[in-house]
C-alpha positions as CSV (number, residue, x, y, z in Angstrom):
1,M,-39.5,82.1,-4.3
2,V,-41.0,80.1,-7.0
3,R,-39.8,76.6,-7.8
4,L,-41.1,73.8,-10.5
5,E,-40.1,70.1,-9.6
6,K,-40.3,67.5,-12.6
7,A,-42.8,69.3,-13.7
8,K,-44.9,67.7,-16.3
9,K,-48.1,69.2,-18.2
10,T,-49.7,66.8,-20.7
11,Y,-53.0,67.9,-23.2
12,R,-54.6,65.1,-24.9
13,M,-55.2,66.3,-28.4
14,G,-58.1,63.6,-29.9
15,K,-56.0,60.4,-29.6
16,E,-52.6,62.1,-29.3
17,E,-50.9,63.2,-26.2
18,V,-48.9,66.3,-26.2
19,R,-46.4,66.7,-23.7
20,A,-46.1,70.6,-22.9
21,L,-43.8,70.5,-20.3
22,D,-41.7,67.3,-20.0
23,G,-40.2,67.1,-16.2
24,V,-39.3,71.1,-15.9
25,T,-37.1,71.8,-12.7
26,L,-36.2,75.3,-12.1
27,S,-36.3,78.2,-9.2
28,F,-37.2,81.6,-9.5
29,K,-35.6,83.5,-6.4
30,G,-36.9,86.7,-5.1
31,G,-36.0,89.8,-6.9
32,E,-34.7,88.4,-10.0
33,F,-36.0,89.0,-13.5
34,W,-36.3,86.5,-16.1
35,A,-37.5,86.5,-19.7
36,V,-38.6,82.9,-21.2
37,M,-38.3,82.4,-24.8
38,G,-38.8,79.7,-27.2
39,P,-40.8,79.0,-30.0
40,S,-44.1,78.2,-30.4
41,G,-45.0,75.0,-28.7
42,S,-42.3,75.1,-26.5
43,G,-44.1,75.3,-23.5
44,K,-43.5,78.8,-22.5
45,S,-46.8,80.1,-22.1
46,T,-48.1,76.8,-20.3
47,M,-45.6,77.4,-18.0
48,M,-46.7,80.5,-17.1
49,N,-50.3,79.5,-16.9
50,I,-49.1,77.0,-14.1
51,L,-46.9,79.9,-12.7
52,G,-50.2,81.9,-12.6
53,C,-52.1,79.3,-11.1
54,L,-54.5,79.4,-13.9
55,D,-53.8,75.7,-14.8
56,R,-52.8,72.8,-12.6
57,L,-49.4,69.9,-13.6
58,T,-50.4,66.6,-14.6
59,E,-47.5,65.7,-12.8
60,G,-44.3,66.9,-10.5
61,R,-44.7,69.7,-7.8
62,Y,-45.1,73.5,-7.7
63,F,-44.2,76.0,-4.8
64,L,-45.0,79.5,-4.6
65,E,-44.1,81.4,-1.8
66,G,-43.6,78.5,0.5
67,H,-47.3,77.0,-0.5
68,D,-47.5,73.9,-2.3
69,V,-49.9,74.4,-5.0
70,S,-50.6,71.0,-6.0
71,T,-52.5,70.2,-3.1
72,L,-54.8,73.3,-3.4
73,D,-58.3,73.3,-4.3
74,D,-59.8,76.1,-6.5
75,D,-61.0,78.5,-3.8
76,A,-57.3,78.8,-2.4
77,L,-55.9,78.9,-5.6
78,S,-57.9,82.3,-6.3
79,E,-56.7,83.7,-3.2
80,L,-53.3,82.8,-3.6
81,R,-53.1,84.7,-7.0
82,L,-55.0,87.7,-5.7
83,K,-52.4,88.0,-2.5
84,H,-49.2,87.0,-4.1
85,L,-49.1,87.7,-8.1
86,G,-49.8,90.5,-10.3
87,F,-50.5,89.6,-14.2
88,I,-49.8,92.2,-17.4
89,F,-51.0,90.9,-20.7
90,Q,-50.6,91.5,-24.4
91,S,-53.9,92.5,-24.9
92,F,-54.2,94.6,-21.8
93,N,-57.5,93.0,-20.5
94,L,-58.8,96.3,-19.1
95,I,-62.6,96.4,-18.9
96,P,-64.0,98.7,-21.5
97,Q,-66.8,100.0,-19.4
98,L,-64.7,101.4,-16.6
99,S,-62.3,104.5,-15.9
100,V,-58.6,104.0,-15.4
101,Q,-59.1,104.5,-11.8
102,R,-62.1,101.4,-11.3
103,N,-59.9,99.0,-13.5
104,I,-56.9,99.8,-11.1
105,E,-59.2,99.7,-8.6
106,L,-60.4,96.2,-9.1
107,P,-58.4,93.6,-7.5
108,L,-58.7,95.5,-4.3
109,Y,-62.4,95.2,-4.7
110,Y,-62.0,91.2,-4.4
111,L,-59.4,91.6,-1.3
112,G,-62.4,93.5,0.5
113,W,-61.0,96.9,0.8
114,D,-63.2,100.1,1.1
115,A,-63.8,102.7,-1.9
116,A,-61.4,105.5,0.0
117,R,-58.8,103.4,0.2
118,S,-59.5,101.5,-2.8
119,A,-59.4,105.3,-4.6
120,R,-56.2,106.4,-2.7
121,R,-54.0,103.2,-3.7
122,A,-55.1,103.9,-7.2
123,R,-54.5,107.0,-7.5
124,E,-51.1,106.5,-6.0
125,L,-50.1,104.0,-8.6
126,A,-51.6,106.0,-11.5
127,S,-49.0,109.0,-10.7
128,K,-45.9,106.0,-10.7
129,V,-47.0,105.2,-14.4
130,G,-47.5,108.7,-15.2
131,L,-51.4,108.8,-15.7
132,E,-52.6,110.6,-12.9
133,A,-54.2,112.8,-15.7
134,R,-56.2,110.1,-17.0
135,L,-58.2,108.4,-14.1
136,D,-61.2,109.4,-15.3
137,H,-60.7,108.4,-18.9
138,R,-61.8,105.2,-20.0
139,P,-59.7,102.3,-22.0
140,A,-61.0,103.5,-25.4
141,E,-59.7,106.9,-25.0
142,L,-55.8,105.5,-24.7
143,S,-53.1,104.9,-26.2
144,G,-51.6,101.5,-26.1
145,G,-48.9,102.5,-24.2
146,Q,-51.4,104.0,-21.9
147,M,-53.4,101.1,-21.5
148,Q,-50.4,99.1,-21.1
149,R,-49.7,101.6,-18.2
150,V,-53.0,101.0,-16.7
151,A,-52.9,97.1,-16.6
152,I,-49.0,97.3,-14.7
153,A,-51.1,99.7,-12.3
154,R,-53.8,96.9,-11.8
155,A,-51.0,94.4,-11.7
156,L,-49.4,96.6,-8.5
157,A,-52.5,97.2,-6.9
158,N,-52.3,94.0,-4.7
159,D,-48.5,94.9,-4.2
160,P,-47.4,91.3,-5.0
161,R,-44.0,90.4,-4.8
162,I,-44.1,88.6,-8.2
163,L,-45.3,90.3,-11.4
164,L,-45.8,87.6,-14.8
165,A,-46.0,89.6,-17.6
166,D,-47.2,88.0,-21.0
167,E,-45.5,89.3,-24.3
168,P,-45.9,93.0,-22.5
169,T,-44.4,95.0,-25.6
170,G,-46.1,93.0,-27.8
171,N,-49.3,94.9,-29.5
172,L,-47.2,98.1,-28.4
173,D,-44.5,100.0,-31.1
174,T,-40.9,100.4,-30.7
175,K,-40.4,103.3,-28.8
176,T,-43.9,102.9,-26.5
177,G,-42.3,98.9,-25.6
178,E,-39.4,100.5,-24.7
179,Q,-40.7,102.9,-22.2
180,I,-42.6,100.0,-21.2
181,M,-39.8,97.5,-20.5
182,A,-38.2,100.9,-18.8
183,L,-40.9,101.0,-16.1
184,L,-40.6,96.7,-15.7
185,V,-37.0,97.3,-14.9
186,E,-37.5,99.8,-12.5
187,L,-39.9,97.8,-10.9
188,N,-37.8,95.1,-10.4
189,R,-35.1,97.4,-9.4
190,Q,-37.3,98.1,-6.4
191,G,-37.5,94.7,-5.4
192,K,-40.3,93.3,-7.7
193,T,-39.8,89.4,-9.3
194,I,-40.6,89.4,-12.8
195,I,-41.6,86.7,-14.6
196,M,-42.0,87.8,-18.5
197,V,-42.8,85.5,-21.8
198,T,-41.2,87.5,-25.3
199,H,-40.3,86.4,-28.6
200,E,-38.3,89.8,-29.2
201,A,-34.6,89.5,-28.2
202,H,-34.1,92.9,-27.5
203,V,-37.0,92.8,-25.1
204,A,-35.8,89.8,-23.4
205,S,-32.0,91.8,-23.2
206,R,-33.9,93.7,-20.4
207,A,-34.3,90.8,-18.3
208,R,-31.4,89.7,-15.9
209,K,-32.1,85.8,-16.7
210,K,-33.0,84.5,-20.2
211,L,-34.6,80.9,-20.3
212,L,-35.0,79.3,-23.6
213,M,-37.6,76.5,-24.0
214,K,-37.9,73.5,-26.7
215,D,-40.6,71.1,-26.8
216,G,-40.9,71.1,-23.2
217,I,-38.0,71.5,-21.5
218,I,-35.3,73.7,-20.5
219,E,-32.9,74.5,-23.5
220,R,-30.6,76.6,-21.9
221,I,-30.4,79.5,-19.0
222,Q,-28.0,82.5,-19.5
223,E,-27.3,85.4,-17.7
224,V,-27.7,89.3,-18.8
225,S,-24.6,91.5,-17.8
226,D,-25.7,95.0,-16.6
227,E,-23.7,96.4,-19.5
228,A,-26.3,94.5,-22.0
229,R,-29.0,95.8,-20.0
């Protein structure tokens, strides 16, 4: 489903060249749940930007759902993101002027759905994440956990097979973070592929595989037992 081949990403910082990814070869199969970990500067955020088609490789190849991403122009990348990927961010990235319903509907607007169909889908997803009574509320009227649930519902709007989660519990208290992780585990059990960046070991333990990065390379990959989850 997702494959990197000898992936390299280099940035220029003044006269220095920083290699954020240094020849990474890795495959993520459908239905897996990965936690990507590593210290600051390890390359985990760069990898997520590449996987999300938000940045391009300097060298190497990236295949997403059979598409060779390195050959696509910006318009094709945008279409690929819209149809195949869902994004969950630490800062939620909700639009404060819009209601919960309108925030969830946003990807569907870009897909060209009509208003009635979009509204039905938003109500269905709000119910799925336990926010059916909050559809008319705006983000400022919600708790952090509720805002993250809206973000998850929005990420699911286009029914992507792949969810990319960047520190999804980073702005939440422990109890709320556990609730969000339980929701992600359930989505994975329903067939969603999840690739999650986190620096928290107890969050990473809910994934099925842990990927530890250091200095732009893969240091190790660890399987997580069902008992540990």
